[in-house]
N, C-alpha and C positions, 0 to 999 in steps of 0.2 A: 119301655115295658117295665112294669112294677116287679119288684122282687117277690118271690113266693117262698115261704118256709114250709118244708114238708117234714112231717113226722110219720114214720112208717111203723107198722106192727105195734101200735099202742093197744094195750089190753083194755078193752071197754068194760068187760065183766068176765067172770068165770062161772060156767054152768056145768055141773056134773063133772068137775075136775078138768074141764077143757077151757082154755083161754079163748075168748072171742075178741079178735084183733081188728082194728080199723086203721086206716091211714088218714091223717089230718093235714089239710092244706090251709095254711094261714095266709091271708092276703098281705100285700106290701104295706109299708108304713102309711102311705097316702090313701088307703082304701076308705070307702065311705060306709063301711059296715055291712055291705051286701055279702051274702054267703050262699053256697050251694051244698046241699047234702045229697050224696048219691048212695043209694042202697041197692045192691044187686039182689035179684031174687035168689031163693034157695034157703032162706032162713038160717044162714051160717052153717048149713050142713053140706050142700052140694055146690055152692057157688065158689068160684076161685077168683079172687080179686086181681090176679095177674091177667 
């Protein structure tokens, strides 16, 4: 299995004094460039990424 590097709680932007945070999953060294972006519903207001 390929190694995956994970960055958690990365600030994507700040709106109205609130940081909007995302988690980033980087593929292993031998990846072919394919990626997946997962966006939960809630508009960063009611969704809990946990």
